[in-house]
N, C-alpha and C positions, 0 to 999 in steps of 0.2 A: 504494500501499500504506499509506504514511503517513497518507494522509487517511481510508483505511478503520480503521486503528486509533484514530485520533482520533474519529471517530465512534462506534465501539464504547464508547470511554469515556465520552463524552458520554452516551451512549444508556444506561448501566448507572446515571447518576445521576439520570435521569429516571424510568426504568421502575417501580421499586419503588413509587411514589404509585400505580399501577395495579392492584396486588395486592388483589385481593378486590371490585373495583370492577365495576359492572354499566356498560358501554358500548355506547351507540347509536352507529351511524355509518349516517347515509343517504348513499342513491347508493351502497350497499354493495357493490357489482359492478364499480364504476368504478376510475378511476386511482388517486386519491388513496386511497381506501377500501382498496384492494388492498395497497398499500404500507403504510399503518398497520398493517393486522392482521398484517403480517409482523413488523413491530416489536414486536407485542403477544402474538405466538403463544407466546411461552416464559413469558409473566408468567401467574401463577394468577388468572385473570379471565373474566368474562363477556361476548363480544362478541357483539352481536345487528347482524348487516350487512341492513340493509333496503334494498329496490329494489324496481322494479317488476316486472311478471310475466315481460316479455322477457328479463330480466337474466340474464348467464350469469356467477355467482360462479365465482371459481376456487378449486378445493377446497384446504385446508390439510391439512396432516398432520402426524404425530409433534408436537404441539404439547400445552403444559400447559392452555392457555386453552381454556375452553368458546366453539366457537364456532358462533352459531346463526344461519341465513339465512332469512330473512323475506320474504314478499311482501307490497307495500302503496303505494299510492298517497299520498305526502305532500300532494298538493292537498286530500286529503279529512280531515276532523275527525277519524273514527272509527279512522283508520289513527294518528293519535298516540295517541288514547285506548286503543287496543289495543298500543301498543309502548312507551310512557313510564312505565310504573309501576315504580318501584324503580329507575328509572335515575339512575345519579350523573353520568354523563359523555355528553353529546352532540355529536358531532363532525358538523356539519350540512355535507354536500358535494352532496345532491341538487341539480340545477339544469338549466334549459336553458342551454346555455352559447355560444350563437351571437349575436352583435349584428345579422348579417344576418338571421336567422331572426327574433329580437324585433322588428326594425324592419318586416318585412313584416306582423306579428301581433300587436300589443303587446298587446291584451286576454288573448291567449293566454299571451304572455310573463308579464304579470302573475300570471295563473293558477298558471303554473309556477314561479315564483321568489318571489312576493311573499306568494300565499295560504300556501304551506307554513310559514311564518315566523309568519304570523297565527295559524294553527291549532296550531302548536307552542306558542306565547306563551299562545293560551287554554286550552289543556289544561293546560298548567302553573298558570296563575291560577285556574281553575275547581275543580281536583282537589288543590290546595294542595301540588304537588311543588316539588321544590326542585334541580333538577339544574344543573349546568354547562354552558353552551352556548358552543361553540368554532364560529364561522361563519366560512368560506372566502368571503372577497370578494376584490377585484380592484383594481389600482392605477387602472385606467381610469377609476374613479370620478372621478379628478381631472381628466378630459377632456385637454385639450392645454395642459400646464404650461407656462408662460412661463420658468420657471426650473429648473435643476439642480443637485444632486439633489434630489429630492422627499422631504419628511417629511410628518409629522402637521400641519405648520403650512399647510401647502398647502390652499386648500380647494377642495372638492368641487365639480366644475363639469360633471357628465355631458354627453355630448354623444350618447348612444345611448340608446334604451330599455333597452336590458340593463343599462347601466350606472346608469340611472336606477332602475331596480328593484333592483339591488344596493343602492344606496345607501338606497332605503326600508326594506329589510331590515335593514341596520345599523341604522338610525334606530327601528325598532320593537324591536329587541333592546336597543339603549341605553336607551332610555324605560324598558322595564320592568324592566330592571337596577337604574336609578334608583330605581323604586317599590317594589324590592325583591322583585319575584316571583322571581326567579331570579339566578344569577350567570352572567355571558359576556364574552366578547371578541372582538373582529373583528380578523382578519388579512387585509390586503390584499397579496396577492401581485403580484409581478412573472411574467414568461413562467417557467413551471416546465418543465423536460424529465427526462427520463432514461428507464431500462427501466420497461415497465408494460402493460398493457391499452392497445390501441389506442383511440385519443380517439373518441367517438362522432360529434364533429363535425369536419368536414373542414377547419374554421377553426382548428385546436386543434392542439398537438402537432405543430408544424410542424417544430422541431429533431428532434424523433424521426423523423418521415418522411425527412428529408433524409439522416439517418445511414441508413435502411434502404435509399432509393434510392442511395446510395453505394456500399454494401457489394454492391449486386447490378448497379452499373456503369452505373446512369441518371445522366444530366445532373443536375444540380441548378439550378433555375429561380429567377430573383428576378424578383419583379414591380416594374416600375419602377426607380431608381436605386439601389435598396439603400444611401442613405445613413442612413436613419433609426436611431438608436441604441435598442437594448433591454438591459436587464437581465436576465440568466438565473440561474435559480436550481436547482440539481441537486435531485432528488426527494426523497432522503433529508433536505436541509437543510430542506426544505420540512415534511417530516414531524415533525422534532424541533422545529419552531416549534409546530406544532400540540399536540403533546405537552407541549412546556415550557408554552405558555399555560394548557393545563389543570391542569397539576401546580403552577404558581404563580399560579392565579387570584386570588387574595388581593392580587397586585402590579399584576395588570394587568383586573381588573375593571370592565366597563363602558365599556372604552378602544378605540380601534382603532389600528390599528399597519402600517405601511409596512414589508413585508418584502422585503428583496432583500440583491444581495452588495455594492452601492456602486460596483459596476463595469460601464461600458456598453461595448457592442460593438455596431458598425454592421452589419446584416444581411448584407452583402458580407462583413464580417469573420467572422460567425458562420459563414456557408454554407463559407467558403473554410477555414477551421478545421477544419469537418466534412470535406471532401474531402480536407485534408491528413492528417488524423489515421487515416481510414479506410486510405486509400493506405499508410500507415507501418504499421498494425496487418495488413493483409491482404496486404502486400508484391504490391500488384497496381498497375496503372497509375492514377494520379490522375484521378477524373472531372473533365468541364469543369463550370464554373459560368458559367452562360448568363442574359442578360437577356431578358425579355419582357414586353410589355404583359399587362395582368391581365385574364383572360377573363371579367371581371365588375366591375360598378364598384364600387372599394372605399370602404368605409366612412372617413370622416373619421378615426375613431380611428387607423386604419392609418399617418395621417400625422404621427406625433408622434415625439418624442423623449423618451426616459425613462432616468432612473438614480435608484435608491433610495438613501435615506439611513435606515437602520434603528438608527439609535444609541439612539433611545429604548428599542425593544423589547429591544435587546442589553444596555443600562444597567438595566434592571427585572429581567430574567431572567436574565442571563447568558449566554444562547444567541447562537451566531454562526455564520455559513457556515462550514463546513470543506473544502468542494470548491471548488477553483478550476475555472475554465472547462474548462481543458485536462483535468483530471482527471474531470471529469463525463463530458465529450464521450467521453474514454479507456473510461469505465465503462460508458455506454451503447452503444459500440461492442461491448465485450468481452461484455457480456450479450445482445447482438442476434445476433452471430455463431453 
């Protein structure tokens, strides 16, 4: 409850910036977009949620915001030309998010992840538009860091096509920010978890999947030894980071930031915490946490330790994560039951 109150206070200080704004959210039916919309729904603004034809937008009711759902392929320039006019803020979430899929077909992944950024920028450049673009990236662009925690001084060293293409998008955006065509910032996130639509990629949303498994009484399976460290960020903390970056773009323009909690847990610790908290919340027997060999060849990016140092973003914007890991897991359980 305390974390919830703190989050509400922080949100109130950010949200007035968006009053009267026209906001475009790509990947508009997805996990991040759905939660972002819920934060903005009581602000008098115009939100355009853009996604592919097969997308299932979650309806939003009883809101002040005008919410418009549109279909479009962000790989095509015409989609941007039809949707960027008079837009003031773009939250660019649309992406193919599997390193495994990217490695199987690098050209398709380039089209899915890099081409949209090029078309966004070209539409802005050729039509003299001036939006603020907040791009959702990933800490895995740093590859296999040799030292923890990781901050912005850690060089990018992608080890998958997915991360290489994310870095390309970052560089395109930063280049055109420097040239003055638009304003923008890049947020490199750690593992995000919390309630919301199911991830379309089976390799994403693992912690959420473990919560659901534990609730229905299924064992939680760890592939390998479970000793690798991860930094887990609750969804609402991620959303306030996006909103803060847009609201304080003058302080973060043209920069990239590592976003996380600064606290790392082994996969073993994380899964066991899920099992323990679900048992406590449901008053049922604690599910087992088991070990197994992966049924597929794991990407080298899985074999890393990671902990974030988000001091730079916190110093420049005042943002900070409000939810502890236990609080975030508890809220995920409560909203999944």
